[in-house]
PDB file with SEQRES, HELIX, SHEET and CRYST1 records, atoms N, CA, C and O in Angstrom:
SEQRES   1 A   60  MET GLY ASN PRO LYS HIS LYS VAL THR LYS SER LYS GLN          
SEQRES   2 A   60  GLY ALA ARG ARG SER HIS HIS THR VAL GLN SER LEU SER          
SEQRES   3 A   60  SER GLY LYS CYS GLY ASN CYS SER ALA VAL LYS GLN SER          
SEQRES   4 A   60  HIS THR VAL CYS PRO VAL CYS GLY TYR TYR ASP LYS LYS          
SEQRES   5 A   60  GLU TYR ILE LYS GLN LYS ASP LEU                              
HELIX    1 AA1 LYS A   10  ARG A   16  1                                   7    
SHEET    1 AA1 2 SER A  27  LYS A  29  0                                        
SHEET    2 AA1 2 VAL A  36  GLN A  38 -1                                        
SHEET    1 AA2 2 TYR A  48  TYR A  49  0                                        
SHEET    2 AA2 2 LYS A  52  GLU A  53 -1                                        
CRYST1    1.000    1.000    1.000  90.00  90.00  90.00 P 1           1          
ATOM      1  N   MET A   1      33.623 -76.879 122.470  1.00  0.00           N  
ATOM      2  CA  MET A   1      33.438 -76.170 123.771  1.00  0.00           C  
ATOM      3  C   MET A   1      32.527 -77.010 124.603  1.00  0.00           C  
ATOM      4  O   MET A   1      31.572 -77.622 124.126  1.00  0.00           O  
ATOM      5  N   GLY A   2      32.868 -77.018 125.910  1.00  0.00           N  
ATOM      6  CA  GLY A   2      31.975 -77.818 126.787  1.00  0.00           C  
ATOM      7  C   GLY A   2      30.704 -77.051 127.179  1.00  0.00           C  
ATOM      8  O   GLY A   2      30.692 -75.839 127.395  1.00  0.00           O  
ATOM      9  N   ASN A   3      29.709 -77.804 127.247  1.00  0.00           N  
ATOM     10  CA  ASN A   3      28.358 -77.176 127.742  1.00  0.00           C  
ATOM     11  C   ASN A   3      27.934 -77.851 129.023  1.00  0.00           C  
ATOM     12  O   ASN A   3      28.213 -79.026 129.263  1.00  0.00           O  
ATOM     13  N   PRO A   4      27.243 -77.063 129.846  1.00  0.00           N  
ATOM     14  CA  PRO A   4      26.766 -77.712 131.137  1.00  0.00           C  
ATOM     15  C   PRO A   4      25.770 -78.851 130.900  1.00  0.00           C  
ATOM     16  O   PRO A   4      24.854 -78.742 130.085  1.00  0.00           O  
ATOM     17  N   LYS A   5      25.967 -79.894 131.602  1.00  0.00           N  
ATOM     18  CA  LYS A   5      24.959 -81.074 131.440  1.00  0.00           C  
ATOM     19  C   LYS A   5      23.778 -80.956 132.332  1.00  0.00           C  
ATOM     20  O   LYS A   5      22.698 -81.480 132.059  1.00  0.00           O  
ATOM     21  N   HIS A   6      24.021 -80.200 133.491  1.00  0.00           N  
ATOM     22  CA  HIS A   6      22.998 -80.136 134.434  1.00  0.00           C  
ATOM     23  C   HIS A   6      22.915 -78.763 134.978  1.00  0.00           C  
ATOM     24  O   HIS A   6      23.880 -78.008 134.858  1.00  0.00           O  
ATOM     25  N   LYS A   7      21.701 -78.346 135.635  1.00  0.00           N  
ATOM     26  CA  LYS A   7      21.567 -77.057 136.236  1.00  0.00           C  
ATOM     27  C   LYS A   7      22.401 -76.987 137.504  1.00  0.00           C  
ATOM     28  O   LYS A   7      22.415 -77.887 138.344  1.00  0.00           O  
ATOM     29  N   VAL A   8      23.107 -75.839 137.589  1.00  0.00           N  
ATOM     30  CA  VAL A   8      23.870 -75.588 138.836  1.00  0.00           C  
ATOM     31  C   VAL A   8      22.962 -74.951 139.890  1.00  0.00           C  
ATOM     32  O   VAL A   8      22.429 -73.868 139.648  1.00  0.00           O  
ATOM     33  N   THR A   9      22.781 -75.546 140.979  1.00  0.00           N  
ATOM     34  CA  THR A   9      21.776 -75.005 142.039  1.00  0.00           C  
ATOM     35  C   THR A   9      22.374 -73.818 142.670  1.00  0.00           C  
ATOM     36  O   THR A   9      23.585 -73.605 142.625  1.00  0.00           O  
ATOM     37  N   LYS A  10      21.475 -72.990 143.298  1.00  0.00           N  
ATOM     38  CA  LYS A  10      21.921 -71.711 143.932  1.00  0.00           C  
ATOM     39  C   LYS A  10      22.885 -71.997 145.083  1.00  0.00           C  
ATOM     40  O   LYS A  10      23.774 -71.186 145.342  1.00  0.00           O  
ATOM     41  N   SER A  11      22.735 -73.145 145.793  1.00  0.00           N  
ATOM     42  CA  SER A  11      23.688 -73.445 146.897  1.00  0.00           C  
ATOM     43  C   SER A  11      25.071 -73.760 146.371  1.00  0.00           C  
ATOM     44  O   SER A  11      26.053 -73.282 146.940  1.00  0.00           O  
ATOM     45  N   LYS A  12      25.200 -74.564 145.278  1.00  0.00           N  
ATOM     46  CA  LYS A  12      26.405 -74.870 144.669  1.00  0.00           C  
ATOM     47  C   LYS A  12      27.062 -73.536 144.130  1.00  0.00           C  
ATOM     48  O   LYS A  12      28.252 -73.291 144.325  1.00  0.00           O  
ATOM     49  N   GLN A  13      26.309 -72.785 143.518  1.00  0.00           N  
ATOM     50  CA  GLN A  13      26.760 -71.485 142.903  1.00  0.00           C  
ATOM     51  C   GLN A  13      27.301 -70.602 144.043  1.00  0.00           C  
ATOM     52  O   GLN A  13      28.379 -70.020 143.923  1.00  0.00           O  
ATOM     53  N   GLY A  14      26.571 -70.511 145.110  1.00  0.00           N  
ATOM     54  CA  GLY A  14      26.894 -69.676 146.220  1.00  0.00           C  
ATOM     55  C   GLY A  14      28.142 -70.178 146.985  1.00  0.00           C  
ATOM     56  O   GLY A  14      28.938 -69.394 147.502  1.00  0.00           O  
ATOM     57  N   ALA A  15      28.272 -71.508 147.033  1.00  0.00           N  
ATOM     58  CA  ALA A  15      29.504 -72.092 147.694  1.00  0.00           C  
ATOM     59  C   ALA A  15      30.775 -71.810 146.813  1.00  0.00           C  
ATOM     60  O   ALA A  15      31.901 -71.664 147.290  1.00  0.00           O  
ATOM     61  N   ARG A  16      30.492 -71.752 145.564  1.00  0.00           N  
ATOM     62  CA  ARG A  16      31.718 -71.488 144.621  1.00  0.00           C  
ATOM     63  C   ARG A  16      32.121 -70.027 144.799  1.00  0.00           C  
ATOM     64  O   ARG A  16      33.305 -69.693 144.760  1.00  0.00           O  
ATOM     65  N   ARG A  17      31.109 -69.140 144.998  1.00  0.00           N  
ATOM     66  CA  ARG A  17      31.317 -67.652 145.047  1.00  0.00           C  
ATOM     67  C   ARG A  17      31.607 -67.179 146.518  1.00  0.00           C  
ATOM     68  O   ARG A  17      31.707 -65.974 146.752  1.00  0.00           O  
ATOM     69  N   SER A  18      31.740 -68.090 147.483  1.00  0.00           N  
ATOM     70  CA  SER A  18      31.762 -67.654 148.880  1.00  0.00           C  
ATOM     71  C   SER A  18      33.034 -66.870 149.184  1.00  0.00           C  
ATOM     72  O   SER A  18      33.062 -66.145 150.179  1.00  0.00           O  
ATOM     73  N   HIS A  19      34.081 -66.978 148.383  1.00  0.00           N  
ATOM     74  CA  HIS A  19      35.374 -66.289 148.653  1.00  0.00           C  
ATOM     75  C   HIS A  19      35.472 -64.950 147.824  1.00  0.00           C  
ATOM     76  O   HIS A  19      36.526 -64.315 147.791  1.00  0.00           O  
ATOM     77  N   HIS A  20      34.334 -64.540 147.152  1.00  0.00           N  
ATOM     78  CA  HIS A  20      34.400 -63.418 146.353  1.00  0.00           C  
ATOM     79  C   HIS A  20      34.078 -62.139 147.127  1.00  0.00           C  
ATOM     80  O   HIS A  20      33.958 -61.085 146.502  1.00  0.00           O  
ATOM     81  N   THR A  21      33.942 -62.174 148.360  1.00  0.00           N  
ATOM     82  CA  THR A  21      33.493 -60.966 149.195  1.00  0.00           C  
ATOM     83  C   THR A  21      34.610 -59.991 149.156  1.00  0.00           C  
ATOM     84  O   THR A  21      35.754 -60.371 148.906  1.00  0.00           O  
ATOM     85  N   VAL A  22      34.317 -58.707 149.400  1.00  0.00           N  
ATOM     86  CA  VAL A  22      35.288 -57.699 149.522  1.00  0.00           C  
ATOM     87  C   VAL A  22      35.854 -57.694 150.977  1.00  0.00           C  
ATOM     88  O   VAL A  22      35.095 -57.576 151.940  1.00  0.00           O  
ATOM     89  N   GLN A  23      37.196 -57.824 151.113  1.00  0.00           N  
ATOM     90  CA  GLN A  23      37.810 -57.870 152.396  1.00  0.00           C  
ATOM     91  C   GLN A  23      38.085 -56.403 152.860  1.00  0.00           C  
ATOM     92  O   GLN A  23      38.408 -55.551 152.032  1.00  0.00           O  
ATOM     93  N   SER A  24      37.953 -56.109 154.214  1.00  0.00           N  
ATOM     94  CA  SER A  24      38.224 -54.821 154.763  1.00  0.00           C  
ATOM     95  C   SER A  24      39.741 -54.622 154.854  1.00  0.00           C  
ATOM     96  O   SER A  24      40.506 -55.565 155.056  1.00  0.00           O  
ATOM     97  N   LEU A  25      40.120 -53.428 154.706  1.00  0.00           N  
ATOM     98  CA  LEU A  25      41.536 -53.076 154.767  1.00  0.00           C  
ATOM     99  C   LEU A  25      42.025 -53.176 156.226  1.00  0.00           C  
ATOM    100  O   LEU A  25      41.318 -52.709 157.119  1.00  0.00           O  
ATOM    101  N   SER A  26      43.193 -53.760 156.505  1.00  0.00           N  
ATOM    102  CA  SER A  26      43.732 -53.762 157.782  1.00  0.00           C  
ATOM    103  C   SER A  26      44.351 -52.435 158.184  1.00  0.00           C  
ATOM    104  O   SER A  26      44.951 -51.790 157.325  1.00  0.00           O  
ATOM    105  N   SER A  27      44.246 -51.964 159.467  1.00  0.00           N  
ATOM    106  CA  SER A  27      44.798 -50.765 159.884  1.00  0.00           C  
ATOM    107  C   SER A  27      45.548 -50.987 161.194  1.00  0.00           C  
ATOM    108  O   SER A  27      45.298 -51.941 161.930  1.00  0.00           O  
ATOM    109  N   GLY A  28      46.465 -50.080 161.451  1.00  0.00           N  
ATOM    110  CA  GLY A  28      47.233 -50.121 162.686  1.00  0.00           C  
ATOM    111  C   GLY A  28      47.660 -48.687 163.000  1.00  0.00           C  
ATOM    112  O   GLY A  28      47.274 -47.717 162.347  1.00  0.00           O  
ATOM    113  N   LYS A  29      48.500 -48.625 164.069  1.00  0.00           N  
ATOM    114  CA  LYS A  29      49.031 -47.359 164.514  1.00  0.00           C  
ATOM    115  C   LYS A  29      50.353 -47.093 163.922  1.00  0.00           C  
ATOM    116  O   LYS A  29      51.144 -47.994 163.644  1.00  0.00           O  
ATOM    117  N   CYS A  30      50.581 -45.830 163.733  1.00  0.00           N  
ATOM    118  CA  CYS A  30      51.946 -45.424 163.205  1.00  0.00           C  
ATOM    119  C   CYS A  30      52.900 -45.492 164.386  1.00  0.00           C  
ATOM    120  O   CYS A  30      52.530 -45.071 165.482  1.00  0.00           O  
ATOM    121  N   GLY A  31      54.077 -45.991 164.213  1.00  0.00           N  
ATOM    122  CA  GLY A  31      55.068 -46.051 165.230  1.00  0.00           C  
ATOM    123  C   GLY A  31      55.667 -44.735 165.664  1.00  0.00           C  
ATOM    124  O   GLY A  31      56.229 -44.634 166.755  1.00  0.00           O  
ATOM    125  N   ASN A  32      55.551 -43.714 164.811  1.00  0.00           N  
ATOM    126  CA  ASN A  32      56.113 -42.463 165.050  1.00  0.00           C  
ATOM    127  C   ASN A  32      55.174 -41.468 165.766  1.00  0.00           C  
ATOM    128  O   ASN A  32      55.532 -40.827 166.754  1.00  0.00           O  
ATOM    129  N   CYS A  33      53.938 -41.379 165.199  1.00  0.00           N  
ATOM    130  CA  CYS A  33      53.020 -40.356 165.686  1.00  0.00           C  
ATOM    131  C   CYS A  33      51.757 -41.013 166.256  1.00  0.00           C  
ATOM    132  O   CYS A  33      50.888 -40.277 166.722  1.00  0.00           O  
ATOM    133  N   SER A  34      51.586 -42.364 166.255  1.00  0.00           N  
ATOM    134  CA  SER A  34      50.446 -43.011 166.766  1.00  0.00           C  
ATOM    135  C   SER A  34      49.114 -42.726 166.065  1.00  0.00           C  
ATOM    136  O   SER A  34      48.047 -42.976 166.626  1.00  0.00           O  
ATOM    137  N   ALA A  35      49.180 -42.208 164.850  1.00  0.00           N  
ATOM    138  CA  ALA A  35      47.987 -42.003 164.022  1.00  0.00           C  
ATOM    139  C   ALA A  35      47.562 -43.296 163.457  1.00  0.00           C  
ATOM    140  O   ALA A  35      48.401 -44.166 163.225  1.00  0.00           O  
ATOM    141  N   VAL A  36      46.243 -43.483 163.211  1.00  0.00           N  
ATOM    142  CA  VAL A  36      45.698 -44.689 162.544  1.00  0.00           C  
ATOM    143  C   VAL A  36      46.042 -44.669 161.074  1.00  0.00           C  
ATOM    144  O   VAL A  36      45.733 -43.694 160.389  1.00  0.00           O  
ATOM    145  N   LYS A  37      46.684 -45.732 160.558  1.00  0.00           N  
ATOM    146  CA  LYS A  37      47.031 -45.760 159.144  1.00  0.00           C  
ATOM    147  C   LYS A  37      46.848 -47.099 158.666  1.00  0.00           C  
ATOM    148  O   LYS A  37      46.712 -48.055 159.431  1.00  0.00           O  
ATOM    149  N   GLN A  38      46.842 -47.198 157.282  1.00  0.00           N  
ATOM    150  CA  GLN A  38      46.727 -48.549 156.662  1.00  0.00           C  
ATOM    151  C   GLN A  38      48.017 -49.285 156.839  1.00  0.00           C  
ATOM    152  O   GLN A  38      49.076 -48.661 156.774  1.00  0.00           O  
ATOM    153  N   SER A  39      47.994 -50.618 157.064  1.00  0.00           N  
ATOM    154  CA  SER A  39      49.182 -51.372 157.342  1.00  0.00           C  
ATOM    155  C   SER A  39      50.048 -51.442 156.174  1.00  0.00           C  
ATOM    156  O   SER A  39      49.565 -51.439 155.042  1.00  0.00           O  
ATOM    157  N   HIS A  40      51.291 -51.503 156.384  1.00  0.00           N  
ATOM    158  CA  HIS A  40      52.384 -51.635 155.270  1.00  0.00           C  
ATOM    159  C   HIS A  40      52.333 -50.462 154.341  1.00  0.00           C  
ATOM    160  O   HIS A  40      52.612 -50.618 153.152  1.00  0.00           O  
ATOM    161  N   THR A  41      51.992 -49.299 154.823  1.00  0.00           N  
ATOM    162  CA  THR A  41      52.008 -48.131 153.972  1.00  0.00           C  
ATOM    163  C   THR A  41      52.739 -46.982 154.793  1.00  0.00           C  
ATOM    164  O   THR A  41      52.860 -47.056 156.016  1.00  0.00           O  
ATOM    165  N   VAL A  42      53.203 -45.948 154.065  1.00  0.00           N  
ATOM    166  CA  VAL A  42      53.767 -44.756 154.693  1.00  0.00           C  
ATOM    167  C   VAL A  42      52.510 -43.984 155.350  1.00  0.00           C  
ATOM    168  O   VAL A  42      51.404 -43.903 154.817  1.00  0.00           O  
ATOM    169  N   CYS A  43      52.845 -43.466 156.521  1.00  0.00           N  
ATOM    170  CA  CYS A  43      51.907 -42.780 157.370  1.00  0.00           C  
ATOM    171  C   CYS A  43      51.555 -41.422 156.597  1.00  0.00           C  
ATOM    172  O   CYS A  43      52.487 -40.690 156.264  1.00  0.00           O  
ATOM    173  N   PRO A  44      50.313 -41.089 156.322  1.00  0.00           N  
ATOM    174  CA  PRO A  44      49.969 -39.889 155.594  1.00  0.00           C  
ATOM    175  C   PRO A  44      50.175 -38.671 156.484  1.00  0.00           C  
ATOM    176  O   PRO A  44      50.347 -37.559 155.984  1.00  0.00           O  
ATOM    177  N   VAL A  45      50.159 -38.873 157.808  1.00  0.00           N  
ATOM    178  CA  VAL A  45      50.251 -37.676 158.713  1.00  0.00           C  
ATOM    179  C   VAL A  45      51.715 -37.191 158.840  1.00  0.00           C  
ATOM    180  O   VAL A  45      52.004 -36.009 158.654  1.00  0.00           O  
ATOM    181  N   CYS A  46      52.616 -38.117 159.156  1.00  0.00           N  
ATOM    182  CA  CYS A  46      54.053 -37.775 159.453  1.00  0.00           C  
ATOM    183  C   CYS A  46      55.018 -38.162 158.345  1.00  0.00           C  
ATOM    184  O   CYS A  46      56.125 -37.629 158.278  1.00  0.00           O  
ATOM    185  N   GLY A  47      54.608 -39.104 157.452  1.00  0.00           N  
ATOM    186  CA  GLY A  47      55.492 -39.467 156.375  1.00  0.00           C  
ATOM    187  C   GLY A  47      56.454 -40.562 156.752  1.00  0.00           C  
ATOM    188  O   GLY A  47      57.356 -40.836 155.961  1.00  0.00           O  
ATOM    189  N   TYR A  48      56.346 -41.190 157.850  1.00  0.00           N  
ATOM    190  CA  TYR A  48      57.304 -42.239 158.352  1.00  0.00           C  
ATOM    191  C   TYR A  48      56.734 -43.587 157.991  1.00  0.00           C  
ATOM    192  O   TYR A  48      55.523 -43.781 157.894  1.00  0.00           O  
ATOM    193  N   TYR A  49      57.695 -44.557 157.788  1.00  0.00           N  
ATOM    194  CA  TYR A  49      57.387 -45.955 157.628  1.00  0.00           C  
ATOM    195  C   TYR A  49      58.552 -46.748 158.250  1.00  0.00           C  
ATOM    196  O   TYR A  49      59.699 -46.536 157.857  1.00  0.00           O  
ATOM    197  N   ASP A  50      58.299 -47.624 159.178  1.00  0.00           N  
ATOM    198  CA  ASP A  50      59.339 -48.442 159.789  1.00  0.00           C  
ATOM    199  C   ASP A  50      60.484 -47.575 160.362  1.00  0.00           C  
ATOM    200  O   ASP A  50      61.667 -47.834 160.140  1.00  0.00           O  
ATOM    201  N   LYS A  51      60.053 -46.500 161.133  1.00  0.00           N  
ATOM    202  CA  LYS A  51      61.008 -45.568 161.802  1.00  0.00           C  
ATOM    203  C   LYS A  51      61.957 -44.908 160.823  1.00  0.00           C  
ATOM    204  O   LYS A  51      63.060 -44.531 161.220  1.00  0.00           O  
ATOM    205  N   LYS A  52      61.587 -44.752 159.578  1.00  0.00           N  
ATOM    206  CA  LYS A  52      62.409 -44.027 158.638  1.00  0.00           C  
ATOM    207  C   LYS A  52      61.450 -42.961 157.927  1.00  0.00           C  
ATOM    208  O   LYS A  52      60.285 -43.263 157.672  1.00  0.00           O  
ATOM    209  N   GLU A  53      61.911 -41.864 157.656  1.00  0.00           N  
ATOM    210  CA  GLU A  53      61.092 -40.732 156.972  1.00  0.00           C  
ATOM    211  C   GLU A  53      61.288 -40.984 155.526  1.00  0.00           C  
ATOM    212  O   GLU A  53      62.404 -41.037 155.010  1.00  0.00           O  
ATOM    213  N   TYR A  54      60.166 -41.140 154.882  1.00  0.00           N  
ATOM    214  CA  TYR A  54      60.071 -41.369 153.412  1.00  0.00           C  
ATOM    215  C   TYR A  54      59.536 -40.245 152.667  1.00  0.00           C  
ATOM    216  O   TYR A  54      59.885 -39.996 151.513  1.00  0.00           O  
ATOM    217  N   ILE A  55      58.646 -39.531 153.358  1.00  0.00           N  
ATOM    218  CA  ILE A  55      57.952 -38.344 152.684  1.00  0.00           C  
ATOM    219  C   ILE A  55      58.197 -37.109 153.639  1.00  0.00           C  
ATOM    220  O   ILE A  55      57.759 -37.109 154.790  1.00  0.00           O  
ATOM    221  N   LYS A  56      58.906 -36.072 153.119  1.00  0.00           N  
ATOM    222  CA  LYS A  56      59.132 -34.887 153.906  1.00  0.00           C  
ATOM    223  C   LYS A  56      57.851 -34.133 153.982  1.00  0.00           C  
ATOM    224  O   LYS A  56      57.220 -33.888 152.954  1.00  0.00           O  
ATOM    225  N   GLN A  57      57.405 -33.721 155.258  1.00  0.00           N  
ATOM    226  CA  GLN A  57      56.176 -32.983 155.394  1.00  0.00           C  
ATOM    227  C   GLN A  57      56.500 -31.428 155.434  1.00  0.00           C  
ATOM    228  O   GLN A  57      57.486 -31.042 156.063  1.00  0.00           O  
ATOM    229  N   LYS A  58      55.746 -30.611 154.822  1.00  0.00           N  
ATOM    230  CA  LYS A  58      55.967 -29.239 154.691  1.00  0.00           C  
ATOM    231  C   LYS A  58      55.375 -28.589 156.056  1.00  0.00           C  
ATOM    232  O   LYS A  58      54.292 -28.937 156.525  1.00  0.00           O  
ATOM    233  N   ASP A  59      56.172 -27.653 156.608  1.00  0.00           N  
ATOM    234  CA  ASP A  59      55.686 -26.917 157.701  1.00  0.00           C  
ATOM    235  C   ASP A  59      54.761 -25.790 157.311  1.00  0.00           C  
ATOM    236  O   ASP A  59      55.127 -24.947 156.493  1.00  0.00           O  
ATOM    237  N   LEU A  60      53.524 -25.755 157.901  1.00  0.00           N  
ATOM    238  CA  LEU A  60      52.599 -24.780 157.455  1.00  0.00           C  
ATOM    239  C   LEU A  60      52.646 -23.527 158.398  1.00  0.00           C  
ATOM    240  O   LEU A  60      51.913 -22.562 158.180  1.00  0.00           O  
TER     241      LEU A  60                                                      
END                                                                             
């Protein structure tokens, strides 16, 4: 197994880990009801995605 020959500095370690941050989820408006929803998912309010109904909502 390979062993490190030299100490890795904090700046080198940080540069390597610079892409490890948590990304925020993208959101947009529903095309049917204009509610804010996560992109590329079915709208939790009306059940539509891409102008098609995928989840039938119960009338209360």
